[in-house]
N, C-alpha and C positions, 0 to 999 in steps of 0.2 A: 559508518560502513564506507569502505573504499571500494566502489563499484569497479573501477579499472583494475584493481588487484584481484577481485573475485573473478572478473572475466579472464584475466591473464592465466589464473590457476585452472579454471574450467577448460580453456582451450589447450593448455599444456596437458591436461589429463586425457584428452581424446585425440591428441595429435599423433601423427606418425604411426597409425595402426596399432597403438598400444592400448592396453586395458588395465583393469584393477585386479589385484590379488585380494580377495576377501579372507583375511586371516583373523577375523573377529569373533571366532567361536567362543561362547562363554565357557567357564571352567567346567560346568556340568556337561556341556555338549562335547568338549574335546576329550573329556574323560570317557565318554561312551565310545568314542572312535578309537582311542588308545586301547581300551579294554578289549575291543573286538579283535585286536591283533596282538594282545599280550603285553602292552606296554603300561606300566604303572604311571599314573598321572600325578606328578609332583610339580611344584613350581619350576624346578630345574629341568625336568623333562619337557615341560611346555616351552620354557625358554630356548632350550637346545633345538627343539623341532622348528620354532619360528626363526631361530638363527640360521638353520639349515636352508630355509626357504629364502630369507632376506639376503644371504650372502652367496647365492648361487651366481657363479661367474657369468657375466654378460647378459643376465636376465633383464637389465634395464633397457635393453633394446626392444623388449616386448611388454614390460610392466611399467606403467606410468605412476601408479600409486598403490598404496597398501592400507587396507582398513584394518586397524588393530583394535584389541580389547583393551579395558582399562588396565589390567595387569600387564599386558604386553608393551604398552606404550611407555611403561615405567621401567622396562627391563633393558638390558645392555648385551652387547656381544660378548664373547668370552674375552676379548681384549679390552673390555670396559668402555666401549662406544655405545652410547644410547641408540636404541634402534631407530628412533626418529632422525637423529643426526647421521646415522649410516645411510639411511635411505635418501636424505637430502643431499649428501655428498654425490650420490649416484644419479641425481636428477629424478628420483622417485618421490612423489608427494606423500608425506605421512598423513594418515587419516585415522579417525577414531569413531567406533560405534558408541552412540550415546543414549539409545533407548535402554530401558530396563526389562525388556521382554513382554510377553503377553500374558493377559489374564482374562478369564471368562468375563464377557460383556454383561453388566448388570441388566436384568430384564430380558436377556437373550443369551442364556449360558452356552449355547451350542456355537456361539460366535466369540471372537476374540477382540480385545482392545489392547493397545500397546501403551505401556506406562513409562514414566520417566520425565515428565515435564517439570515436576516439582524441583526446584533447585537447579534447573538446566542452565540458566543464564550464568550462574557462578561456575558450574562445572565446565562450561564451554570456554570460559576465561582461563580456567586452569589448564585445560588440554592445549589451548593455543600457546600457553607458556611452556608446555612440554614439547612443542614442535609441530602439533597437528595443524594442517591448513584446510582440511575438509572433515565433515562429519557425516554419519549415516544413521537414519532411523527407518526401521522396518515396520510396516503395517501388514497384517495378515487377513486375508479375505478367503473364506471357505465357501465352496460351492456345494450345495446339498439340497435336501427337500425344504423348500420354503426359505432357503437362505442363499445369498446374503440379503439381509433386510436393508431398507434405506437407512434405518437407524444406525446400523453398523457401519455402512459406507460413509455416512456424514460424520460419525463420531471419529473414525480413524482418519478421514480426510482433514478434519479440523486439527487433530493432534499433529499430523504431518506438516500442516501449514504453519501452526504455532512454532513447531520446532525449526522449520526452514527460516522463519522471520528472525528468530533468536540467533540462529547461526550467522545469518548475514550481518545482524547487528554486531556480533562478536568478531566479524572479519573471517569467518569460515565459510567455505562453499558447502551448502547442503546437498547431500544425495538424498533424494526423495524416492523411497522404496515402497510402493504399494504392490504387495505380492498376492496375486490370485493363485492359490495353491493347486498343485497337480493332483492332490489327493482326491479320489472319488471316481465315479463311473460316468461322469458328464462327457458329452460330446465336444468336439472342437467348436460347433456352432454355439453351444451354451457358453464356452469360454470366451467366444467373441462378445456376446451380450454382456457377460459380467465384467470383463476387462474394459469394455467401452464405457459401461456405466461408472466403473471405479475411477478411471482416468478423467472423465468429465467433471465428476464431483471433486476430485483432488485439485484440478486446476481452477475450478470455481473458488475453492477455498484459498488457494495460493494467491489469486487476484485479490480476494477480500482482505487477506493478511499483508498485502503490499510487498510480497516476495518478488524480487527482481529476477525474471526468468533467465536473463542472460548470465546470471551469476549462480546458477544451480545445474545439477545433473539429474536426470530421471533414470532410476533403476527399476524397470518393470519386468514382469514375467513375459515369456513368449507366449503366444496363443497356441495352445496344444490340447490334446485330448487328455481327459483324466486318466490316471494310471490304470484304473480298472474298466475303462471303456472298452467294449468288444471291438470297435472299430477305431484303430489308431491311425491318426492322420499322418500322412507321409511328409517327408522333409520339405518338399516343395509346397505342399498344402499349408504347412505351418508357416513358411516364409511368406506366402501371399496373404494369408489371414492376419499375421502379425503386422505386416506393413499397411494393410488396409485399416486396421484399428488405430495404429499410430497416426496415420494421415488424417483420420477423422477427429482425433482427440487431442494431439500434442501440438501446441503452438510452435511455429518455426523459430521463435526467439530462443528456444531451449538449445544450447550448443551441442549437447551430446546425450545420447541414450546408451546407457551401458547395461546390457541385459544381465539378469541373474539366471543361474542355471536351475535352481529350484528342484534339485533332486535328479536331474538328468544325468545319464552317464557321461563320462569325460568326452568320448568321441562323438556321441549324439549331440551334445551342447555345441561342440565345434561345427558339426555338420549343419546344424540349424542356423548358427550365426553366418556361416559361409553362404548358405542359400539365400538368406535375407540380403546380404550385401551384393550377391551376384545378380540381384534384380535391378541393380544400377544405383546411380548417385541419388541421395535423399537430402532433405533440407537440414538434417542433423547428422552428426557422426554417429555411426552405429558400431558399438564396441561391446566389451565384456567386463563383468564384475563378478568373477566366478569364485566360489569357495571349494567345495568338494570336486567340482569339474576340473579344477586346476591341481588340487592338492592330493586327491585320493590315490592316484598311481604312485606318487612320490612317497607318501606315508606308508604304503604297502611295502615299498623297497626299504625304507629307512628303519622301521621297526625299533626305533630307540637305540640303534647301534652306531657308534661313531664310525666303525669300519665300513658302513653302508652309506655314509654321508655323500660321498662323491657320486655314487651310483644314483642315489636318490635325487641329487641336484641335477643330474643329467636328464632324469625322467621329467622333473619339473621344468627344466629349460625347454625340452621338447614340447610339452604341452602348451607352454607360453608361446613358443614360436608357431605351433599349429594355429592357435587362436588369433595371433597376430595376422597370420596369412588369411584367416577367415574374415578379418576386417576389411579385406580388399577383394573377397570373393575368389581368392586364389588357392585356397586350401584343397588338397585332393587326398583320396585314400592312399595314394602312393607315398604320401609323406609318413603315414603310419607304418607302412610296410618297410620303409627305409630305416625307421627307428628300430 
């Protein structure tokens, strides 16, 4: 492990108010999103869609890295340039999703465990050869009646830590993503409890597994009300509670926290990030690692048509610019109206 190189990459990823594009949807997930707007999902349409995002002119001013799926990191632009090479030329760090999705947790089937540790050491070496310089692993925590259990929290935290240790061994920066889901009718107070418990256990396991905190990125959920909760916490409330949890649970050695959007709409995810950063300077860089919240408006415009490419890229550029502004607390509603 070259700690100096890992630190260099982590600091590059969170520098200059930039964030990550999470373009790591599995084939099944992107097929659902394509089907919803009438696009047939084939290897070529998926490649063309990712190329539309990656080749957006000037987007490197706002995007520091891109998380790809296994199929995507092996693909090329229409001109034959591998996606990882294209990104590297622009100063965008190529990344790769390495978990293999969730399955019901044995003994507690209402909860999930993330799989993919078998053979991970060898896969990480291959991905590094393909150009990846960071990786991502997502754990899923559900809030419900009697859950999450300590069993679920410990099992997922241990998997995250094992993955992170293997990443650093392979020379890849690990993005550690423990996601407390928005699904459910829980209050923001309940989300505070579960997110706090999750992060504490995750960092306990990271210490045990000798993961160097200076060479990793945390990708957590924001602390928000469940989608079905009758009382939805406002933007400022979300910002205050999110920061309160992070200050209690995340060591200052971690260079950056890059929030997931977790099903929030594009504008709401941006507003929440902006409100968090508007509360002032923090021990870590606070940025974004969004999937749908960056992509959905552009996908709606693109619709699989080459003639719509420039318009879709303009929309993606705008969303990236708005989230970059939110990294400094300078995003305003007027930016949306201007677009």
